[in-house]
C-alpha positions as CSV (number, residue, x, y, z in Angstrom):
1,X,-15.9,-133.9,-111.6
2,X,-19.6,-134.6,-111.7
3,X,-19.3,-136.9,-108.7
4,X,-17.5,-134.3,-106.7
5,X,-20.1,-131.7,-107.7
6,X,-22.9,-134.1,-106.6
7,X,-21.4,-134.4,-103.1
8,X,-21.2,-130.7,-102.9
9,X,-24.8,-130.1,-104.1
10,X,-27.7,-129.2,-101.9
11,X,-29.4,-132.4,-103.1
12,X,-26.8,-134.6,-101.5
13,X,-26.8,-132.4,-98.4
14,X,-30.6,-132.7,-98.0
15,X,-30.4,-136.5,-98.4
16,X,-27.6,-136.6,-95.9
17,X,-29.6,-134.6,-93.4
18,X,-32.6,-136.9,-93.8
19,X,-30.4,-139.9,-93.3
20,X,-28.7,-138.4,-90.3
21,X,-32.0,-137.5,-88.8
22,X,-33.3,-141.0,-89.3
23,X,-30.1,-142.6,-87.9
24,X,-30.2,-140.3,-84.9
25,X,-33.9,-141.0,-84.3
26,X,-33.3,-144.8,-84.7
27,X,-30.3,-144.6,-82.3
28,X,-32.3,-142.8,-79.7
29,X,-35.3,-145.0,-80.2
30,X,-33.1,-148.1,-80.2
31,X,-31.1,-147.2,-77.1
32,X,-34.3,-146.3,-75.2
33,X,-36.3,-149.2,-76.5
34,X,-33.7,-151.9,-76.0
35,X,-32.8,-150.5,-72.6
36,X,-36.4,-150.4,-71.4
37,X,-37.1,-153.9,-73.0
38,X,-34.1,-155.4,-71.4
39,X,-35.0,-153.9,-68.0
40,X,-38.6,-155.2,-68.5
41,X,-37.5,-158.7,-69.5
42,X,-35.1,-158.9,-66.6
43,X,-37.8,-157.6,-64.2
44,X,-40.4,-160.1,-65.6
45,X,-37.9,-163.0,-65.3
46,X,-37.0,-161.9,-61.8
47,X,-40.7,-161.7,-60.8
48,X,-41.4,-165.1,-62.3
49,X,-38.4,-166.7,-60.4
50,X,-39.5,-165.0,-57.1
51,X,-43.1,-166.1,-57.7
52,X,-41.9,-169.7,-58.2
53,X,-39.7,-169.3,-55.2
54,X,-42.7,-168.1,-53.1
55,X,-44.8,-171.0,-54.3
56,X,-42.0,-173.4,-53.6
57,X,-41.3,-171.9,-50.2
58,X,-45.0,-172.3,-49.3
59,X,-45.1,-176.0,-50.2
60,X,-41.8,-176.8,-48.6
61,X,-42.9,-175.1,-45.4
62,X,-46.0,-177.3,-45.4
63,X,-43.9,-180.4,-45.8
64,X,-41.5,-179.3,-43.1
65,X,-44.2,-178.5,-40.6
66,X,-46.6,-181.4,-41.0
67,X,-46.4,-184.6,-38.9
68,X,-44.8,-187.4,-40.8
69,X,-45.4,-191.2,-40.4
70,X,-42.6,-193.6,-40.4
71,X,-44.2,-195.4,-43.3
72,X,-44.1,-192.3,-45.4
73,X,-41.4,-191.5,-47.9
74,X,-38.4,-189.5,-46.6
75,X,-38.6,-185.7,-46.5
76,X,-35.9,-185.5,-49.2
77,X,-38.1,-187.4,-51.7
78,X,-41.1,-185.2,-51.1
79,X,-39.0,-182.1,-51.5
80,X,-37.6,-183.6,-54.7
81,X,-41.2,-184.1,-56.0
82,X,-42.0,-180.5,-55.1
83,X,-38.9,-179.2,-56.9
84,X,-39.8,-181.3,-59.9
85,X,-43.4,-180.0,-59.8
86,X,-42.9,-176.3,-59.1
87,X,-39.5,-175.5,-60.5
88,X,-38.9,-177.2,-63.8
89,X,-37.3,-174.1,-65.5
90,X,-34.5,-174.5,-68.1
91,X,-31.1,-173.3,-67.2
92,X,-32.2,-172.8,-63.6
93,X,-31.5,-174.6,-60.4
94,X,-33.3,-174.4,-57.1
95,X,-32.0,-175.9,-53.8
96,X,-33.9,-176.4,-50.5
97,X,-31.6,-175.8,-47.5
98,X,-32.4,-177.1,-44.0
99,X,-31.9,-175.0,-40.9
100,X,-28.4,-176.5,-40.4
101,X,-27.3,-175.5,-43.9
102,X,-27.9,-179.1,-45.1
103,X,-29.0,-179.4,-48.8
104,X,-32.5,-181.1,-48.6
105,X,-33.0,-181.2,-52.4
106,X,-32.1,-179.7,-55.8
107,X,-33.9,-179.4,-59.1
108,X,-30.9,-180.3,-61.1
109,X,-30.9,-184.1,-61.6
110,X,-27.2,-183.9,-62.4
111,X,-26.4,-182.5,-59.0
112,X,-28.3,-184.9,-56.8
113,X,-25.1,-186.0,-55.1
114,X,-25.0,-182.7,-53.2
115,X,-28.2,-183.7,-51.3
116,X,-27.4,-184.1,-47.7
117,X,-24.2,-182.1,-48.0
118,X,-23.5,-178.8,-46.2
119,X,-24.1,-175.6,-48.2
120,X,-21.3,-173.0,-48.0
121,X,-23.0,-170.1,-49.7
122,X,-22.9,-166.9,-47.9
123,X,-26.3,-165.9,-49.3
124,X,-27.7,-169.1,-47.8
125,X,-26.3,-168.2,-44.4
126,X,-27.9,-164.8,-44.7
127,X,-31.2,-166.3,-45.7
128,X,-31.1,-168.6,-42.7
129,X,-30.7,-165.5,-40.6
130,X,-33.9,-164.1,-42.1
131,X,-32.4,-161.9,-44.9
132,X,-33.8,-162.7,-48.3
133,X,-31.9,-161.4,-51.4
134,X,-32.1,-161.3,-55.2
135,X,-29.2,-160.2,-57.4
136,X,-27.8,-160.6,-60.9
137,X,-24.2,-161.9,-60.9
138,X,-21.7,-163.4,-63.3
139,X,-20.6,-167.0,-63.0
140,X,-17.2,-168.3,-63.7
141,X,-17.8,-168.3,-67.5
142,X,-18.9,-164.7,-67.5
143,X,-22.6,-165.5,-68.0
144,X,-25.0,-163.5,-66.0
145,X,-27.3,-165.3,-63.6
146,X,-30.1,-164.3,-61.2
147,X,-29.4,-165.5,-57.7
148,X,-32.4,-165.5,-55.3
149,X,-32.3,-166.6,-51.7
150,X,-35.4,-166.7,-49.6
151,X,-36.0,-167.8,-46.0
152,X,-38.6,-170.4,-45.0
153,X,-40.3,-169.1,-42.0
154,X,-43.1,-170.4,-39.8
155,X,-44.4,-168.2,-37.0
156,X,-41.1,-166.3,-36.9
157,X,-39.0,-169.5,-36.8
158,X,-36.5,-170.1,-39.6
159,X,-37.1,-173.6,-40.9
160,X,-34.7,-173.4,-43.8
161,X,-34.0,-171.5,-47.0
162,X,-34.5,-171.7,-50.7
163,X,-31.5,-170.9,-53.0
164,X,-32.1,-170.4,-56.7
165,X,-29.7,-169.8,-59.6
166,X,-31.5,-168.8,-62.8
167,X,-29.5,-168.2,-66.0
168,X,-30.2,-164.9,-67.8
169,X,-28.8,-166.1,-71.1
170,X,-32.2,-166.7,-72.7
171,X,-33.2,-163.1,-72.0
172,X,-30.0,-161.7,-73.5
173,X,-30.2,-164.0,-76.5
174,X,-33.7,-162.8,-77.0
175,X,-32.4,-159.2,-76.7
176,X,-29.8,-160.0,-79.3
177,X,-32.4,-161.3,-81.7
178,X,-34.6,-158.2,-81.0
179,X,-31.5,-156.0,-81.7
180,X,-30.8,-157.8,-84.9
181,X,-34.4,-157.4,-86.0
182,X,-34.3,-153.8,-85.0
183,X,-31.0,-153.2,-86.9
184,X,-32.4,-154.9,-90.0
185,X,-35.5,-152.8,-89.7
186,X,-33.3,-149.7,-89.3
187,X,-31.5,-150.5,-92.5
188,X,-34.7,-151.0,-94.3
189,X,-36.0,-147.8,-92.9
190,X,-32.8,-146.0,-93.9
191,X,-33.2,-147.4,-97.5
192,X,-36.8,-146.3,-97.6
193,X,-35.9,-142.9,-96.1
194,X,-33.1,-142.5,-98.7
195,X,-35.5,-143.2,-101.5
196,X,-38.2,-140.9,-100.0
197,X,-35.5,-138.3,-99.2
198,X,-34.3,-138.3,-102.8
199,X,-37.9,-137.9,-104.1
200,X,-38.8,-135.3,-101.5
201,X,-35.5,-133.4,-101.9
202,X,-36.0,-133.2,-105.7
203,X,-39.2,-131.3,-105.1
204,X,-37.1,-128.8,-103.2
205,X,-33.9,-128.9,-105.1
206,X,-35.2,-129.1,-108.6
207,X,-36.7,-125.6,-108.6
208,X,-33.5,-124.4,-106.9
209,X,-31.4,-126.1,-109.6
210,X,-33.5,-124.5,-112.2
211,X,-33.0,-121.1,-110.6
212,X,-29.2,-121.8,-110.4
213,X,-29.2,-122.7,-114.2
214,X,-31.2,-119.6,-114.9
215,X,-28.8,-117.4,-112.9
216,X,-25.9,-118.8,-114.9
217,X,-27.8,-118.0,-118.2
218,X,-28.6,-114.6,-116.9
219,X,-25.0,-114.0,-116.0
220,X,-24.2,-114.6,-119.7
221,X,-26.9,-112.0,-120.7
222,X,-29.7,-114.3,-121.7
223,X,-33.0,-113.2,-120.0
224,X,-35.4,-115.1,-122.2
225,X,-35.7,-118.3,-120.0
226,X,-38.2,-118.7,-117.2
227,X,-38.1,-120.9,-114.1
228,X,-40.9,-123.4,-113.9
229,X,-43.2,-123.0,-110.9
230,X,-44.0,-126.3,-109.3
231,X,-46.3,-125.1,-106.6
232,X,-47.6,-122.2,-104.5
233,X,-45.4,-123.0,-101.5
234,X,-42.4,-120.8,-100.4
235,X,-40.2,-122.2,-103.2
236,X,-42.9,-121.7,-105.8
237,X,-43.3,-118.1,-104.6
238,X,-39.5,-117.8,-104.8
239,X,-39.6,-119.1,-108.4
240,X,-42.3,-116.5,-109.3
241,X,-40.2,-113.8,-107.6
242,X,-37.2,-115.0,-109.6
243,X,-39.1,-114.8,-112.9
244,X,-40.3,-111.3,-112.0
245,X,-36.7,-110.4,-111.2
246,X,-35.6,-111.8,-114.6
247,X,-38.2,-109.7,-116.4
248,X,-37.2,-106.6,-114.5
249,X,-33.5,-107.3,-115.2
250,X,-34.3,-107.9,-118.9
251,X,-36.1,-104.6,-119.1
252,X,-33.3,-102.8,-117.1
253,X,-30.7,-104.5,-119.2
254,X,-32.5,-103.5,-122.4
255,X,-32.7,-100.0,-121.2
256,X,-29.1,-100.0,-120.1
257,X,-28.0,-101.5,-123.4
258,X,-30.1,-98.9,-125.3
259,X,-28.5,-96.1,-123.3
260,X,-25.1,-97.7,-123.8
261,X,-25.6,-97.9,-127.6
262,X,-26.9,-94.3,-127.6
263,X,-23.9,-93.2,-125.6
264,X,-21.6,-95.3,-127.8
265,X,-23.1,-93.8,-130.9
266,X,-22.9,-90.3,-129.5
267,X,-19.2,-90.8,-128.5
268,X,-18.4,-92.4,-131.9
269,X,-20.0,-89.6,-133.9
270,X,-18.9,-86.7,-131.7
271,X,-16.7,-84.2,-133.4
272,X,-14.9,-83.8,-130.1
273,X,-12.7,-86.3,-128.5
274,X,-13.8,-87.8,-125.1
275,X,-11.4,-89.5,-122.6
276,X,-12.6,-91.0,-119.3
277,X,-10.2,-91.8,-116.5
278,X,-10.5,-93.5,-113.1
279,X,-9.8,-91.7,-109.8
280,X,-6.0,-92.2,-110.3
281,X,-6.0,-90.5,-113.7
282,X,-5.6,-93.7,-115.7
283,X,-7.4,-93.9,-119.0
284,X,-10.4,-96.3,-119.1
285,X,-12.3,-95.0,-122.1
286,X,-11.5,-93.2,-125.3
287,X,-13.7,-92.5,-128.3
288,X,-12.7,-92.7,-132.0
289,X,-12.4,-89.0,-132.4
290,X,-9.9,-88.8,-129.4
291,X,-7.9,-91.6,-131.1
292,X,-7.7,-89.6,-134.3
293,X,-6.8,-86.3,-132.5
294,X,-4.1,-87.9,-130.4
295,X,-3.0,-90.4,-133.2
296,X,-3.2,-93.4,-130.8
297,X,-5.1,-96.7,-130.5
298,X,-7.3,-96.9,-127.4
299,X,-6.5,-100.6,-126.8
300,X,-2.8,-99.7,-126.6
301,X,-3.0,-96.9,-124.1
302,X,-5.7,-98.2,-121.7
303,X,-4.4,-97.6,-118.2
304,X,-1.9,-94.9,-119.3
305,X,-1.7,-91.6,-117.4
306,X,-3.8,-88.8,-118.8
307,X,-1.2,-86.1,-118.2
308,X,1.4,-88.2,-120.0
309,X,-1.0,-88.7,-123.0
310,X,-1.6,-84.9,-123.2
311,X,2.1,-84.0,-122.7
312,X,1.3,-82.4,-119.3
313,X,3.1,-84.8,-117.0
314,X,6.0,-82.4,-116.4
315,X,3.8,-79.6,-115.1
316,X,0.5,-81.3,-114.0
317,X,-0.3,-84.3,-111.8
318,X,-3.5,-86.3,-112.3
319,X,-5.1,-84.9,-109.1
320,X,-4.4,-81.3,-110.3
321,X,-6.7,-81.7,-113.2
322,X,-9.7,-82.0,-110.8
323,X,-9.3,-78.3,-110.0
324,X,-9.2,-77.1,-113.6
325,X,-12.4,-75.2,-114.3
326,X,-11.0,-73.4,-117.4
327,X,-9.9,-75.0,-120.6
328,X,-6.3,-75.8,-121.5
329,X,-4.8,-75.1,-124.9
330,X,-2.6,-78.0,-126.0
331,X,-0.1,-77.4,-128.7
332,X,0.8,-80.4,-130.8
333,X,2.2,-78.4,-133.7
334,X,5.3,-79.4,-135.6
335,X,7.4,-77.8,-138.3
336,X,5.1,-78.9,-141.0
337,X,1.7,-77.9,-139.7
338,X,-0.1,-76.3,-136.8
339,X,-2.2,-78.5,-134.5
340,X,-4.0,-77.1,-131.5
341,X,-6.4,-78.8,-129.1
342,X,-8.6,-77.4,-126.4
343,X,-9.1,-79.6,-123.4
344,X,-12.0,-79.2,-120.9
345,X,-12.1,-81.3,-117.7
346,X,-15.2,-82.4,-115.8
347,X,-15.0,-84.4,-112.5
348,X,-17.0,-87.6,-112.0
349,X,-18.2,-87.6,-108.4
350,X,-20.9,-89.4,-106.4
351,X,-23.3,-87.3,-104.4
352,X,-21.3,-86.2,-101.3
353,X,-18.7,-88.9,-102.2
354,X,-15.1,-89.0,-103.3
355,X,-14.0,-88.3,-106.9
356,X,-14.5,-91.4,-109.1
357,X,-12.7,-90.1,-112.2
358,X,-12.4,-87.4,-114.8
359,X,-14.0,-86.7,-118.2
360,X,-11.8,-84.9,-120.7
361,X,-13.2,-83.3,-123.8
362,X,-10.8,-82.5,-126.6
363,X,-11.7,-80.1,-129.4
364,X,-9.6,-79.3,-132.4
365,X,-9.3,-75.5,-132.4
366,X,-6.6,-75.3,-135.1
367,X,-8.9,-73.9,-137.6
368,X,-10.5,-71.6,-135.1
369,X,-7.2,-70.3,-133.9
370,X,-6.0,-70.0,-137.5
371,X,-9.1,-68.0,-138.4
372,X,-8.8,-65.9,-135.3
373,X,-5.1,-65.2,-136.2
374,X,-6.0,-64.4,-139.8
375,X,-8.8,-62.2,-138.6
376,X,-6.4,-60.2,-136.4
377,X,-3.9,-60.1,-139.2
378,X,-6.7,-59.1,-141.7
379,X,-7.9,-56.2,-139.4
380,X,-4.3,-55.1,-138.9
381,X,-3.6,-55.3,-142.6
382,X,-6.7,-53.5,-143.7
383,X,-6.1,-50.9,-141.0
384,X,-2.5,-50.5,-142.2
385,X,-3.5,-50.5,-145.9
386,X,-6.1,-47.8,-145.3
387,X,-4.0,-45.8,-142.9
388,X,-1.1,-45.4,-145.3
389,X,-3.0,-43.7,-148.2
390,X,-5.2,-41.7,-145.8
391,X,-2.1,-40.4,-144.0
392,X,-0.5,-39.6,-147.4
393,X,-3.7,-37.8,-148.6
394,X,-3.9,-35.9,-145.3
395,X,-0.4,-34.7,-145.6
396,X,-0.8,-33.6,-149.2
397,X,-4.1,-32.0,-148.5
398,X,-2.7,-30.1,-145.6
399,X,0.2,-28.9,-147.8
400,X,-2.3,-27.8,-150.5
401,X,-4.3,-26.0,-147.8
402,X,-1.1,-24.3,-146.6
403,X,-0.5,-22.7,-150.0
404,X,0.9,-25.4,-152.2
405,X,-2.2,-25.1,-154.3
406,X,-1.1,-21.8,-155.6
407,X,2.3,-23.2,-156.7
408,X,2.0,-24.1,-160.4
409,X,4.4,-27.1,-160.1
410,X,3.5,-28.5,-156.7
411,X,-0.3,-28.0,-156.8
412,X,-1.0,-30.3,-159.8
413,X,1.5,-32.9,-158.6
414,X,0.0,-33.0,-155.1
415,X,-3.5,-33.3,-156.5
416,X,-2.3,-36.2,-158.7
417,X,-0.8,-38.0,-155.6
418,X,-4.1,-37.6,-153.7
419,X,-6.0,-38.9,-156.7
420,X,-3.7,-42.0,-157.0
421,X,-4.1,-42.7,-153.3
422,X,-7.9,-42.3,-153.6
423,X,-8.0,-44.8,-156.5
424,X,-5.8,-47.2,-154.6
425,X,-8.2,-47.1,-151.6
426,X,-11.1,-47.7,-154.1
427,X,-9.3,-50.7,-155.5
428,X,-8.7,-52.0,-152.0
429,X,-12.3,-51.6,-151.0
430,X,-13.5,-53.2,-154.2
431,X,-11.1,-56.2,-153.7
432,X,-12.3,-56.5,-150.1
433,X,-16.0,-56.5,-151.2
434,X,-15.3,-59.1,-153.8
435,X,-13.5,-61.4,-151.2
436,X,-16.4,-60.9,-148.8
437,X,-18.8,-62.0,-151.5
438,X,-16.7,-65.1,-152.2
439,X,-16.5,-65.9,-148.5
440,X,-20.2,-65.7,-148.1
441,X,-20.9,-67.7,-151.3
442,X,-22.7,-64.6,-152.6
443,X,-20.5,-64.3,-155.8
444,X,-22.5,-65.0,-158.9
445,X,-20.7,-66.7,-161.8
446,X,-22.3,-66.9,-165.2
447,X,-20.8,-69.6,-167.4
448,X,-20.6,-69.2,-171.1
449,X,-18.5,-71.0,-173.8
450,X,-15.5,-68.9,-174.5
451,X,-12.6,-69.3,-177.0
452,X,-9.8,-69.2,-174.5
453,X,-7.1,-68.6,-177.2
454,X,-8.9,-65.5,-178.4
455,X,-9.3,-64.2,-174.9
456,X,-5.6,-64.6,-174.1
457,X,-4.7,-62.9,-177.4
458,X,-6.9,-60.0,-176.5
459,X,-5.4,-59.7,-173.0
460,X,-1.8,-59.8,-174.3
461,X,-2.4,-57.3,-177.0
462,X,-3.9,-54.9,-174.5
463,X,-0.9,-55.2,-172.2
464,X,1.5,-54.8,-175.2
465,X,-0.1,-51.4,-175.8
466,X,0.2,-50.4,-172.2
467,X,3.8,-51.5,-171.8
468,X,5.4,-50.0,-174.9
469,X,7.4,-47.5,-172.8
470,X,8.9,-50.4,-170.8
471,X,10.0,-52.3,-173.9
472,X,8.4,-55.5,-172.6
473,X,8.0,-58.3,-175.2
474,X,5.1,-60.8,-175.1
475,X,5.7,-64.3,-176.3
476,X,2.6,-66.4,-177.0
477,X,2.4,-70.1,-177.5
478,X,-1.3,-70.5,-178.2
479,X,-2.9,-73.0,-180.5
480,X,-4.3,-71.6,-183.8
481,X,-7.5,-73.6,-183.5
482,X,-10.2,-72.4,-181.2
483,X,-10.1,-73.7,-177.6
484,X,-13.6,-73.6,-176.1
485,X,-13.9,-73.5,-172.3
486,X,-17.0,-73.0,-170.0
487,X,-16.2,-70.0,-167.9
488,X,-17.3,-66.6,-166.6
489,X,-15.5,-64.4,-169.1
490,X,-15.3,-61.3,-167.0
491,X,-14.1,-63.2,-163.9
492,X,-11.4,-65.1,-165.7
493,X,-10.3,-62.0,-167.6
494,X,-9.8,-60.5,-164.1
495,X,-7.7,-63.4,-163.1
496,X,-5.4,-63.3,-166.2
497,X,-5.3,-59.5,-166.0
498,X,-4.0,-59.8,-162.4
499,X,-1.4,-62.4,-163.3
500,X,-0.1,-60.5,-166.4
501,X,-0.2,-57.2,-164.5
502,X,2.0,-58.7,-161.8
503,X,4.4,-60.0,-164.5
504,X,4.6,-56.5,-166.1
505,X,5.1,-54.8,-162.7
506,X,8.0,-57.0,-161.6
507,X,9.7,-57.5,-165.1
508,X,12.7,-55.4,-166.0
509,X,12.8,-53.2,-169.1
510,X,13.3,-55.4,-172.1
511,X,12.0,-58.4,-170.3
512,X,9.7,-61.1,-171.8
513,X,6.3,-62.3,-170.7
514,X,5.4,-65.7,-172.1
515,X,1.8,-67.0,-172.4
516,X,1.6,-70.7,-173.1
517,X,-1.5,-72.9,-173.5
518,X,-1.2,-76.7,-173.1
519,X,-4.2,-78.8,-174.0
520,X,-4.9,-82.0,-172.2
521,X,-7.6,-84.7,-172.3
522,X,-10.1,-83.2,-169.8
523,X,-8.5,-79.9,-168.9
524,X,-6.3,-77.1,-170.2
525,X,-3.2,-75.5,-168.7
526,X,-2.4,-71.8,-169.0
527,X,1.2,-70.9,-168.0
528,X,2.2,-67.2,-167.7
529,X,5.9,-66.6,-167.1
530,X,8.0,-63.5,-166.6
531,X,11.6,-62.7,-166.1
532,X,11.2,-60.6,-163.0
533,X,12.9,-60.8,-159.6
534,X,11.2,-64.1,-158.7
535,X,9.9,-65.2,-155.4
536,X,11.9,-66.9,-152.7
537,X,11.0,-70.6,-152.0
538,X,9.9,-70.0,-148.4
539,X,7.5,-67.3,-149.6
540,X,5.9,-69.2,-152.5
541,X,3.3,-71.1,-150.3
542,X,2.1,-67.7,-148.9
543,X,1.6,-65.7,-152.1
544,X,-2.1,-66.6,-152.2
545,X,-2.7,-65.4,-148.6
546,X,-4.5,-62.2,-148.3
547,X,-2.4,-59.0,-148.0
548,X,0.8,-61.0,-148.4
549,X,3.6,-59.3,-150.3
550,X,7.1,-60.5,-150.9
551,X,8.5,-57.0,-151.1
552,X,5.9,-54.9,-149.3
553,X,7.5,-51.5,-150.0
554,X,7.9,-52.1,-153.7
555,X,4.5,-53.7,-154.1
556,X,2.8,-50.7,-152.4
557,X,4.7,-48.3,-154.5
558,X,3.5,-50.1,-157.6
559,X,-0.1,-49.8,-156.4
560,X,-0.7,-53.4,-155.3
561,X,-3.2,-54.2,-152.5
562,X,-1.9,-57.7,-151.7
563,X,-5.3,-59.3,-152.6
564,X,-5.0,-59.9,-156.3
565,X,-3.7,-63.5,-156.1
566,X,-6.1,-64.3,-153.3
567,X,-9.0,-63.2,-155.5
568,X,-7.5,-65.1,-158.5
569,X,-7.3,-68.3,-156.5
570,X,-10.9,-68.0,-155.3
571,X,-12.1,-67.3,-158.9
572,X,-10.1,-70.2,-160.4
573,X,-11.4,-72.7,-157.8
574,X,-15.0,-71.5,-158.4
575,X,-14.4,-72.7,-162.0
576,X,-13.4,-76.1,-160.6
577,X,-9.8,-75.4,-161.5
578,X,-6.6,-74.8,-159.6
579,X,-3.8,-72.3,-159.7
580,X,-0.1,-72.8,-158.7
581,X,3.1,-70.8,-158.8
582,X,6.7,-71.8,-159.5
583,X,9.4,-69.3,-159.1
584,X,13.2,-69.0,-158.9
585,X,14.8,-66.1,-157.2
586,X,16.3,-63.5,-159.6
587,X,15.2,-65.6,-162.6
588,X,11.5,-65.3,-162.9
589,X,8.1,-66.6,-162.0
590,X,5.6,-69.0,-163.7
591,X,1.9,-69.0,-162.7
592,X,-0.1,-72.0,-163.9
593,X,-3.9,-72.0,-164.2
594,X,-5.7,-75.3,-165.0
595,X,-9.3,-75.2,-166.1
596,X,-11.7,-78.0,-167.2
597,X,-13.3,-77.7,-170.6
598,X,-16.8,-78.0,-168.9
599,X,-18.0,-77.2,-165.5
600,X,-21.3,-78.6,-164.0
601,X,-23.6,-76.1,-162.4
602,X,-23.0,-75.8,-158.7
603,X,-24.7,-73.9,-155.8
604,X,-24.4,-70.2,-156.3
605,X,-23.5,-70.7,-160.0
606,X,-25.8,-70.0,-162.9
607,X,-25.4,-70.6,-166.6
């Protein structure tokens, strides 16, 4: 793997380029040098042979033109001496030809038998005709030879010819030796070039390799390393620029990471759910609050369609959400509890570009809608509760004004009715004021240590006196020993008065109201039971709601405002206790109040 990577590296490529450049340069130099050298050697050899031929031609001409004595040696011997003197060249042969093509002499001692014979060479014939020639030809064995023919002239007369055959083998052998030396030198040069190329390329590739390593480290998020600057050349300047880029990226990454953490923290701790989608409406981000509101895990629904997640897929396509400027109310309620979400949509768009996605903000408006519904119901109930006695009072007052006042029977009765309705409105207004103080935490509760048993005896005895005409019996199961509890006596008396009063109102004649006290380790239970009509199961969770009545007509006739149990619940909870109700239709109702023995001081509470 490392070997393959080396061959793909810029280091290897630079060395290869250096080597190829040297090879090409050596090839060009070698071809040109050897070609020129070969031509020069051939030309020098040729010039030397022609020069010898000229010298030989001059001396032979002298021998052919001078007068010879009979006592002198034969012409052939003189020519042989001249050939031996002027043309003793290895691998070369020179022949002197007479005017009748007769061989007068040869420089090759092994060919002396041709002396006196007739030459059949075409070139010799041409030379005897006055046409000199020199040419390189190949002999029978393929060796190249220089053939020179030259006429021997004297005052325009052709006296003979000189025919020379000179081997070129020594020249080409010398060229082969030169080529061999050049090849070896080229190999040495290549080796030196390779070494120098490696060293030089490292000066270029090492900073580049360092920058490549730094880029890999930066890709993994580490911006702490720096590239070493080896010089002030272009690569050094590049390394400095790279280091500056690293610093800028580090700062930008730190800023981006800081912003990302801030955004992540904001998204995590937002009370609203946030969902981001891409341009196709597929979910790409969801914060924890959105997971809680939709009861999903973000890693399981990534890529899901937003309309499907919000149960809007049957009526809304993803692209339709881009045009929603108003919020959408999403109802996720079931039979057990109400759950409403408000969704607001914001488009993510580049400047003058296409839509890149959508931001959806989910807000739990269940409590808001519930409060709004309760407010509407409260206003309607208050209006109704006030309108009824006011209407009654108006009717009776008009009757009194019309003359009923003078009637001894109707006048006092009508006045009593208006007085009852006035007192009922006063009770309603007082109850509303008390609830308003509780809602605004403006209700002051003064704790004191009270004997709960004595308080319950006092309440039961008072109601026994009030209900003598109804023949209602009170049964008390209260411990004889004192039971001390920290409470606001007046507020808790109001609670027990309301509970016992309800029991008296709805109990039949001869019925029994039971007051039972059960002591526990850290708290005490007070259970007040009656034998009245009871409360249906489906109405029991609502009896502590404001203005709620099981039998509205009967409760109004009995003077109830529908706020008594609501006030009782608020007061009990302000004592760090709780109240519950258990009833069976047509059999009776039991109201249980649990109070701690001691209550720590809380905001808005003084001892």
